Residue frames as a rotation matrix with the C-alpha (Angstrom) as fourth column:
MET 1
0.009 0.628 -0.778 -33.47
0.601 -0.625 -0.498 -52.75
-0.800 -0.463 -0.383 78.12
SER 2
0.394 0.245 0.886 -34.73
0.904 -0.277 -0.325 -50.50
0.166 0.929 -0.331 75.37
THR 3
-0.581 -0.584 -0.566 -33.01
0.618 -0.770 0.160 -47.22
-0.529 -0.257 0.809 74.67
ASP 4
-0.296 0.594 0.748 -35.99
0.751 -0.339 0.566 -45.95
0.590 0.730 -0.346 72.69
PRO 5
-0.981 -0.144 0.130 -36.51
0.046 -0.824 -0.564 -42.40
0.188 -0.547 0.815 74.05
TYR 6
-0.224 0.968 0.111 -40.26
-0.565 -0.222 0.795 -42.79
0.794 0.115 0.596 73.65
LEU 7
0.436 0.396 -0.808 -40.28
0.297 0.784 0.544 -45.71
0.849 -0.478 0.224 76.07
THR 8
-0.309 -0.659 -0.685 -37.68
0.873 0.090 -0.480 -44.38
0.378 -0.746 0.547 78.50
ARG 9
-0.987 -0.101 -0.125 -39.16
0.142 -0.913 -0.383 -40.87
-0.075 -0.396 0.915 78.73
SER 10
-0.399 0.914 0.074 -42.85
0.062 -0.053 0.997 -41.56
0.915 0.402 -0.036 78.14
LEU 11
-0.490 0.263 0.831 -44.91
-0.819 -0.466 -0.336 -40.27
0.299 -0.845 0.443 81.05
GLY 12
0.566 0.824 -0.006 -47.25
-0.785 0.541 0.301 -43.25
0.251 -0.166 0.954 80.99
PHE 13
0.519 -0.447 -0.729 -44.51
0.164 0.889 -0.428 -45.88
0.839 0.103 0.534 80.83
LEU 14
-0.534 -0.810 0.242 -42.39
-0.047 -0.257 -0.965 -44.09
0.844 -0.527 0.099 83.42
LEU 15
-0.244 0.529 0.812 -45.26
-0.947 -0.309 -0.083 -43.65
0.207 -0.790 0.577 85.90
GLY 16
0.761 0.551 -0.342 -46.25
-0.510 0.835 0.209 -47.27
0.401 0.015 0.916 85.37
ASP 17
0.205 -0.783 -0.588 -42.72
0.263 0.622 -0.737 -48.53
0.943 -0.003 0.333 85.97
VAL 18
-0.684 -0.453 0.571 -42.15
-0.361 -0.471 -0.805 -46.36
0.633 -0.757 0.159 89.04
SER 19
0.125 0.835 0.536 -45.52
-0.975 0.003 0.224 -47.38
0.185 -0.550 0.814 90.47
ARG 20
0.760 0.129 -0.637 -44.78
-0.179 0.984 -0.015 -51.07
0.625 0.125 0.771 89.89
LEU 21
-0.171 -0.936 -0.308 -41.35
0.256 0.260 -0.931 -50.83
0.951 -0.238 0.195 91.53
VAL 22
-0.597 0.030 0.802 -42.66
-0.680 -0.549 -0.485 -48.93
0.426 -0.835 0.348 94.56
ARG 23
0.490 0.853 0.179 -45.50
-0.844 0.414 0.340 -51.44
0.216 -0.318 0.923 95.02
LYS 24
0.548 -0.347 -0.761 -43.10
0.067 0.925 -0.374 -54.36
0.834 0.153 0.530 94.68
ARG 25
-0.564 -0.815 0.131 -40.77
-0.002 -0.158 -0.987 -52.91
0.826 -0.557 0.087 97.33
PHE 26
-0.393 0.521 0.758 -43.68
-0.899 -0.390 -0.198 -52.13
0.192 -0.759 0.622 99.67
ASP 27
0.628 0.661 -0.410 -45.26
-0.603 0.747 0.281 -55.57
0.492 0.070 0.868 99.09
GLY 28
0.014 -0.727 -0.686 -42.02
0.160 0.679 -0.716 -57.22
0.987 -0.100 0.126 100.19
ARG 29
-0.846 -0.313 0.432 -42.17
-0.312 -0.368 -0.876 -55.40
0.433 -0.876 0.213 103.51
VAL 30
-0.148 0.911 0.385 -45.88
-0.985 -0.172 0.027 -55.96
0.090 -0.375 0.922 104.06
ARG 31
0.217 0.177 -0.960 -45.58
-0.339 0.936 0.096 -59.68
0.916 0.304 0.263 103.42
ALA 32
-0.766 -0.586 -0.263 -43.95
0.076 0.323 -0.943 -59.93
0.638 -0.743 -0.202 106.87
LEU 33
-0.713 0.588 0.382 -47.30
-0.660 -0.378 -0.649 -58.85
-0.237 -0.715 0.658 108.35
GLY 34
-0.726 0.432 0.535 -49.12
0.408 0.897 -0.170 -61.64
-0.553 0.095 -0.828 106.53
LEU 35
0.212 0.806 -0.552 -50.90
-0.089 -0.547 -0.833 -59.19
-0.973 0.226 -0.044 104.23
THR 36
-0.084 -0.141 0.986 -51.46
0.951 0.283 0.121 -59.41
-0.297 0.949 0.111 100.50
ARG 37
-0.961 -0.231 0.155 -51.38
0.274 -0.880 0.388 -56.35
0.047 0.415 0.909 98.25
ALA 38
-0.303 0.927 0.221 -55.16
0.250 -0.147 0.957 -56.48
0.920 0.346 -0.187 97.95
GLN 39
0.362 0.457 -0.813 -55.57
0.871 0.146 0.469 -56.54
0.333 -0.878 -0.345 101.73
TRP 40
-0.414 -0.544 -0.730 -53.22
0.777 -0.629 0.028 -53.67
-0.474 -0.555 0.683 102.49
ARG 41
-0.892 0.161 0.422 -54.90
0.188 -0.716 0.672 -51.60
0.411 0.679 0.608 99.76
VAL 42
0.122 0.985 -0.123 -58.28
0.493 0.047 0.869 -52.19
0.861 -0.167 -0.480 101.43
LEU 43
0.252 -0.074 -0.965 -56.90
0.960 -0.106 0.259 -51.20
-0.121 -0.992 0.045 104.84
ALA 44
-0.766 -0.619 -0.174 -55.20
0.583 -0.783 0.219 -48.09
-0.272 0.066 0.960 103.45
ARG 45
-0.657 0.588 0.471 -58.38
0.125 -0.530 0.838 -46.92
0.743 0.610 0.275 101.72
LEU 46
0.333 0.800 -0.499 -60.48
0.676 0.167 0.718 -47.63
0.658 -0.576 -0.486 104.79
ARG 47
-0.252 -0.491 -0.834 -58.13
0.918 -0.393 -0.046 -45.53
-0.305 -0.778 0.549 106.87
ARG 48
-0.985 -0.160 0.065 -58.85
0.172 -0.901 0.398 -42.59
-0.005 0.403 0.915 104.54
ARG 49
-0.507 0.862 -0.006 -62.59
-0.636 -0.370 0.677 -43.22
0.581 0.347 0.736 104.20
GLU 50
-0.984 0.150 -0.097 -63.77
0.176 0.726 -0.665 -45.11
-0.029 -0.671 -0.741 107.26
GLY 51
-0.340 0.937 -0.084 -67.50
-0.049 -0.107 -0.993 -45.82
-0.939 -0.334 0.082 107.08
ILE 52
-0.491 0.111 -0.864 -67.50
-0.861 -0.213 0.462 -46.09
-0.133 0.971 0.200 103.28
ASN 53
0.530 0.687 0.498 -69.84
-0.552 0.725 -0.412 -48.71
-0.644 -0.056 0.763 101.84
GLN 54
-0.009 -0.591 0.807 -68.54
0.217 0.786 0.579 -51.78
-0.976 0.181 0.121 100.06
THR 55
0.604 0.303 0.738 -69.79
0.758 0.070 -0.649 -50.72
-0.248 0.951 -0.187 96.62
GLU 56
0.965 -0.261 0.000 -68.02
-0.254 -0.940 -0.230 -47.35
0.060 0.222 -0.973 96.76
LEU 57
0.300 -0.906 0.300 -64.81
-0.564 0.085 0.821 -48.93
-0.769 -0.415 -0.485 98.04
ALA 58
0.173 -0.184 0.968 -64.87
0.571 0.819 0.053 -51.51
-0.803 0.543 0.247 95.25
GLU 59
0.882 0.190 0.431 -65.20
0.465 -0.491 -0.737 -48.68
0.071 0.850 -0.522 92.71
ILE 60
0.774 -0.633 0.005 -62.27
-0.610 -0.744 0.272 -46.78
-0.168 -0.214 -0.962 94.20
LEU 61
0.007 -0.797 0.604 -60.11
-0.412 0.548 0.728 -49.93
-0.911 -0.254 -0.324 94.25
GLU 62
0.000 0.110 -0.994 -61.30
-1.000 0.007 0.001 -50.82
0.007 0.994 0.110 90.74
ILE 63
-0.980 -0.185 -0.070 -62.31
-0.183 0.983 -0.035 -54.36
0.075 -0.022 -0.997 91.73
GLU 64
-0.273 0.921 -0.278 -65.58
-0.023 0.283 0.959 -56.27
0.962 0.268 -0.056 91.70
THR 65
0.082 0.388 0.918 -67.75
-0.906 -0.356 0.231 -56.04
0.416 -0.850 0.322 94.81
VAL 66
0.945 0.239 -0.222 -67.65
-0.157 0.930 0.334 -59.84
0.286 -0.280 0.916 95.19
THR 67
0.200 -0.957 -0.210 -63.84
0.504 0.284 -0.815 -59.76
0.840 0.057 0.539 95.16
LEU 68
-0.406 -0.296 0.864 -63.83
-0.470 -0.743 -0.476 -56.99
0.784 -0.600 0.163 97.74
GLY 69
0.577 0.725 0.376 -66.28
-0.725 0.242 0.645 -59.02
0.377 -0.645 0.665 99.83
ARG 70
0.757 -0.374 -0.536 -63.78
0.389 0.917 -0.091 -61.88
0.525 -0.140 0.839 100.00
HIS 71
-0.330 -0.904 0.271 -60.99
0.291 -0.370 -0.882 -59.51
0.898 -0.212 0.385 101.08
ILE 72
-0.154 0.363 0.919 -63.26
-0.780 -0.616 0.112 -58.04
0.607 -0.699 0.378 103.75
ASP 73
0.846 0.463 -0.265 -64.17
-0.249 0.782 0.571 -61.56
0.472 -0.417 0.777 104.94
ARG 74
0.293 -0.829 -0.477 -60.48
0.655 0.537 -0.531 -62.31
0.696 -0.157 0.701 105.52
LEU 75
-0.595 -0.519 0.614 -59.82
-0.011 -0.759 -0.651 -59.00
0.804 -0.394 0.446 107.26
GLU 76
0.250 0.777 0.577 -62.92
-0.778 -0.193 0.597 -59.47
0.576 -0.599 0.557 109.39
ALA 77
0.794 0.012 -0.608 -61.72
0.186 0.947 0.263 -62.96
0.579 -0.322 0.749 110.39
LYS 78
-0.248 -0.953 -0.175 -58.48
0.642 -0.026 -0.766 -61.36
0.725 -0.302 0.618 111.65
GLY 79
0.277 0.456 -0.846 -60.56
0.941 -0.307 0.143 -58.95
-0.194 -0.835 -0.514 113.72
TRP 80
-0.691 -0.689 -0.217 -59.32
0.607 -0.717 0.343 -55.91
-0.392 0.105 0.914 111.79
VAL 81
-0.899 0.436 0.030 -62.43
-0.299 -0.664 0.686 -54.78
0.319 0.608 0.727 109.92
GLU 82
-0.643 0.765 0.037 -66.08
0.354 0.340 -0.871 -54.59
-0.679 -0.547 -0.489 110.84
ARG 83
-0.759 0.544 0.357 -69.16
0.284 -0.215 0.934 -54.44
0.585 0.811 0.009 108.61
ARG 84
-0.684 0.643 -0.346 -72.13
0.238 -0.251 -0.938 -52.41
-0.690 -0.724 0.019 109.83
ARG 85
-0.032 0.776 0.630 -75.50
0.993 0.097 -0.069 -52.02
-0.115 0.623 -0.774 108.15
ASP 86
-0.908 -0.160 0.387 -75.93
0.264 -0.936 0.234 -48.67
0.324 0.315 0.892 106.44
PRO 87
-0.624 0.706 -0.335 -78.72
0.351 -0.130 -0.927 -46.90
-0.698 -0.696 -0.167 108.37
GLY 88
-0.228 0.525 -0.820 -79.96
-0.656 -0.705 -0.269 -45.30
-0.719 0.477 0.506 105.15
ASP 89
0.203 0.231 -0.952 -79.88
-0.901 0.424 -0.089 -48.47
0.383 0.876 0.294 103.01
ARG 90
0.485 0.074 0.871 -80.42
-0.673 0.669 0.317 -51.85
-0.559 -0.740 0.374 104.63
ARG 91
0.987 -0.132 0.093 -78.89
0.161 0.753 -0.638 -53.60
0.014 0.645 0.764 101.59
ALA 92
0.456 -0.855 0.246 -75.57
-0.149 -0.346 -0.926 -51.79
0.877 0.386 -0.285 102.00
TRP 93
0.687 -0.380 -0.619 -72.74
0.727 0.363 0.583 -52.44
0.003 -0.851 0.525 104.41
ASN 94
0.759 -0.526 0.383 -70.44
-0.454 -0.850 -0.267 -49.74
0.466 0.029 -0.884 105.74
LEU 95
0.507 -0.684 -0.524 -66.87
0.586 0.720 -0.373 -50.68
0.632 -0.117 0.766 106.62
PHE 96
0.799 -0.243 0.551 -64.90
-0.529 -0.718 0.451 -49.68
0.286 -0.652 -0.702 109.70
LEU 97
-0.168 -0.906 -0.388 -61.45
-0.150 0.412 -0.899 -50.42
0.974 -0.092 -0.205 111.05
LYS 98
0.855 0.378 -0.356 -61.32
0.252 0.297 0.921 -52.06
0.454 -0.877 0.159 114.48
ALA 99
0.754 -0.559 0.344 -58.91
-0.652 -0.578 0.491 -51.02
-0.075 -0.595 -0.800 117.23
LYS 100
0.628 -0.489 0.605 -57.06
0.118 0.828 0.547 -54.33
-0.769 -0.272 0.578 116.90
VAL 101
0.646 -0.350 0.678 -55.69
0.758 0.191 -0.624 -53.28
0.089 0.917 0.388 113.49
GLN 102
0.981 -0.192 -0.024 -53.99
-0.188 -0.976 0.113 -50.10
-0.045 -0.107 -0.993 114.78
PRO 103
0.261 -0.950 0.172 -50.53
-0.222 0.115 0.968 -51.70
-0.940 -0.291 -0.181 115.28
VAL 104
0.019 -0.183 0.983 -50.75
0.841 0.534 0.084 -53.04
-0.541 0.825 0.164 111.71
MET 105
0.818 0.347 0.459 -51.73
0.545 -0.721 -0.427 -49.59
0.183 0.600 -0.779 110.40
ASP 106
0.779 -0.602 -0.176 -48.79
-0.364 -0.663 0.655 -48.06
-0.511 -0.446 -0.735 112.27
LYS 107
-0.073 -0.828 0.556 -46.43
0.211 0.532 0.820 -50.56
-0.975 0.177 0.135 110.61
LEU 108
0.340 0.259 0.904 -47.94
0.925 0.083 -0.371 -49.86
-0.172 0.962 -0.212 107.19
ARG 109
1.000 0.028 0.011 -47.20
0.029 -0.993 -0.114 -46.17
0.008 0.114 -0.993 107.70
VAL 110
0.367 -0.929 0.048 -43.59
-0.382 -0.104 0.918 -46.90
-0.848 -0.355 -0.393 108.70
PHE 111
-0.105 -0.379 0.919 -43.15
0.630 0.690 0.357 -49.20
-0.770 0.616 0.167 105.69
SER 112
0.702 0.443 0.558 -44.64
0.712 -0.446 -0.542 -46.51
0.009 0.778 -0.628 103.45
GLU 113
0.902 -0.396 -0.170 -42.23
-0.342 -0.898 0.278 -43.88
-0.262 -0.193 -0.946 104.77
MET 114
0.065 -0.910 0.410 -39.27
-0.087 0.404 0.911 -46.26
-0.994 -0.095 -0.053 104.36
THR 115
0.081 0.037 0.996 -40.27
0.878 0.470 -0.089 -47.04
-0.472 0.882 0.005 100.77
ARG 116
0.937 0.278 0.212 -40.75
0.343 -0.844 -0.411 -43.36
0.065 0.458 -0.886 99.95
ALA 117
0.625 -0.764 -0.158 -37.33
-0.453 -0.520 0.724 -42.51
-0.636 -0.381 -0.671 101.41
GLU 118
-0.140 -0.683 0.717 -35.68
0.320 0.654 0.686 -45.23
-0.937 0.325 0.127 99.32
ALA 119
0.369 0.372 0.852 -37.45
0.910 0.042 -0.413 -44.11
-0.189 0.927 -0.322 96.16
LEU 120
0.956 0.079 0.281 -36.40
0.146 -0.964 -0.224 -40.50
0.253 0.255 -0.933 96.69
THR 121
0.480 -0.857 -0.189 -32.79
0.535 0.115 0.837 -41.24
-0.695 -0.503 0.513 97.64
GLY 122
-0.484 -0.817 0.313 -30.45
0.789 -0.254 0.559 -38.66
-0.377 0.518 0.768 96.12
ILE 123
-0.113 0.526 0.843 -33.21
0.642 -0.609 0.466 -36.17
0.758 0.594 -0.269 95.41
PRO 124
-0.957 -0.270 0.108 -33.09
0.109 -0.678 -0.727 -32.96
0.270 -0.684 0.678 97.47
GLU 125
-0.580 0.754 -0.308 -36.11
0.614 0.157 -0.774 -32.35
-0.535 -0.638 -0.554 99.72
ALA 126
-0.298 0.469 -0.831 -37.26
-0.392 -0.854 -0.342 -29.29
-0.871 0.224 0.438 97.75
GLU 127
-0.658 0.016 -0.753 -37.21
-0.739 0.174 0.651 -31.27
0.142 0.985 -0.103 94.50
SER 128
-0.913 0.364 -0.185 -39.03
0.391 0.910 -0.136 -34.18
0.119 -0.196 -0.973 96.14
GLU 129
-0.371 0.801 -0.470 -41.79
0.356 -0.344 -0.869 -31.83
-0.858 -0.490 -0.158 97.28
HIS 130
-0.349 0.195 -0.917 -41.92
-0.753 -0.641 0.150 -30.25
-0.558 0.742 0.371 93.82
LEU 131
-0.917 -0.004 -0.398 -42.25
-0.260 0.764 0.591 -33.72
0.302 0.646 -0.701 92.27
ILE 132
-0.685 0.706 -0.179 -45.18
0.659 0.496 -0.565 -34.51
-0.310 -0.506 -0.805 94.57
ASP 133
-0.229 0.588 -0.776 -46.81
-0.132 -0.808 -0.574 -31.17
-0.964 -0.029 0.263 93.66
LEU 134
-0.586 -0.051 -0.809 -46.40
-0.797 -0.144 0.587 -31.92
-0.146 0.988 0.044 89.96
LEU 135
-0.943 0.246 -0.225 -47.88
0.185 0.947 0.262 -35.41
0.278 0.206 -0.938 90.33
LEU 136
-0.459 0.812 -0.361 -50.85
0.539 -0.069 -0.840 -33.96
-0.707 -0.579 -0.406 92.23
GLN 137
-0.253 0.331 -0.909 -51.39
-0.582 -0.803 -0.131 -31.47
-0.773 0.496 0.396 89.40
ILE 138
-0.827 -0.068 -0.558 -51.23
-0.512 0.499 0.699 -34.26
0.231 0.864 -0.447 86.79
LYS 139
-0.820 0.553 -0.147 -53.75
0.566 0.750 -0.342 -36.24
-0.078 -0.363 -0.928 88.83
ALA 140
-0.265 0.735 -0.624 -56.07
0.162 -0.604 -0.781 -33.22
-0.951 -0.308 0.041 89.10
ASN 141
-0.512 0.018 -0.859 -55.78
-0.770 -0.453 0.449 -32.59
-0.381 0.891 0.246 85.35
LEU 142
-0.905 0.112 -0.411 -56.74
-0.151 0.818 0.555 -36.16
0.399 0.564 -0.723 84.51
LEU 143
-0.644 0.717 -0.268 -59.59
0.664 0.349 -0.661 -36.24
-0.380 -0.604 -0.700 87.03
GLU 144
-0.321 0.500 -0.804 -60.94
-0.289 -0.860 -0.419 -33.01
-0.902 0.098 0.421 85.56
LEU 145
-0.662 0.035 -0.749 -60.98
-0.745 0.079 0.662 -34.59
0.082 0.996 -0.026 82.10
GLU 146
-0.915 0.290 -0.282 -62.70
0.296 0.955 0.024 -37.66
0.276 -0.062 -0.959 83.49
CYS 147
0.069 0.943 -0.326 -65.41
0.982 -0.007 0.187 -35.74
0.174 -0.333 -0.927 85.30
PRO 148
-0.478 -0.334 0.812 -65.34
0.367 -0.916 -0.161 -31.96
0.798 0.221 0.560 84.70
GLY 149
-0.019 0.422 0.907 -65.89
-0.556 -0.758 0.341 -29.92
0.831 -0.497 0.249 87.85
ALA 150
0.894 0.441 0.083 -65.69
-0.328 0.515 0.792 -32.92
0.307 -0.735 0.605 90.16
ASN 151
0.240 -0.876 -0.418 -61.93
0.081 0.448 -0.891 -33.39
0.967 0.180 0.179 90.42
ARG 152
-0.402 -0.404 0.822 -61.71
-0.748 -0.373 -0.549 -32.14
0.528 -0.835 -0.152 94.01
ARG 153
0.439 0.640 0.631 -64.27
-0.869 0.480 0.119 -34.68
-0.226 -0.600 0.767 95.25
LYS 154
0.917 -0.103 -0.386 -62.73
-0.098 0.878 -0.468 -37.49
0.388 0.467 0.795 93.19
ALA 155
-0.026 -0.998 0.052 -59.22
-0.255 -0.044 -0.966 -36.62
0.967 -0.039 -0.254 94.37
LYS 156
-0.246 -0.003 0.969 -60.34
-0.964 -0.098 -0.245 -36.83
0.095 -0.995 0.022 97.99
GLU 157
0.755 0.601 0.263 -62.08
-0.615 0.788 -0.034 -40.17
-0.227 -0.136 0.964 97.37
ALA 158
0.768 -0.501 -0.399 -59.08
0.015 0.637 -0.770 -41.59
0.640 0.586 0.497 95.56
GLY 159
0.823 -0.485 -0.296 -56.79
0.380 0.083 0.921 -40.53
-0.423 -0.870 0.253 98.39
ASP 160
0.701 -0.634 -0.327 -53.24
-0.698 -0.704 -0.129 -39.38
-0.149 0.319 -0.936 97.97
GLY 161
-0.382 -0.890 -0.250 -51.59
-0.923 0.382 0.053 -42.61
0.048 0.251 -0.967 97.05
GLY 162
-0.678 -0.206 -0.705 -51.63
-0.403 0.907 0.122 -46.30
0.615 0.367 -0.698 96.68
């Protein structure tokens, strides 16, 4: 492991490493539900933005619409997701969670809370909350640079996590 202070204390490298480790830990838990990372990401985003159309969801997830379509096909086959025609655009499909997926969503939330608790082990609650506040500020700063004046809307669309 490198002891180069640039690599060990670089915001980008550190956020990337922490994100990778959290996802890896969460993925291990979710695998027991028969879900891939791509599938749980779709479900998590749909929970935040139910009724979103496929194109918008693909943009948020940073994947191609065709790739998202395949994920939706699999989730639809499990009876967890439903496509409905967009009343304002017959070419578009809006996505909705079905009641059958609720137990899975409940487990995802529990797994998320377990992973968060493990990641924050040894950090006092006040410092954990301060860390979250700082990360939200960093996110807002970067969204503002990406699209001045629109960071509040983008932050809501992007959700508050993975």
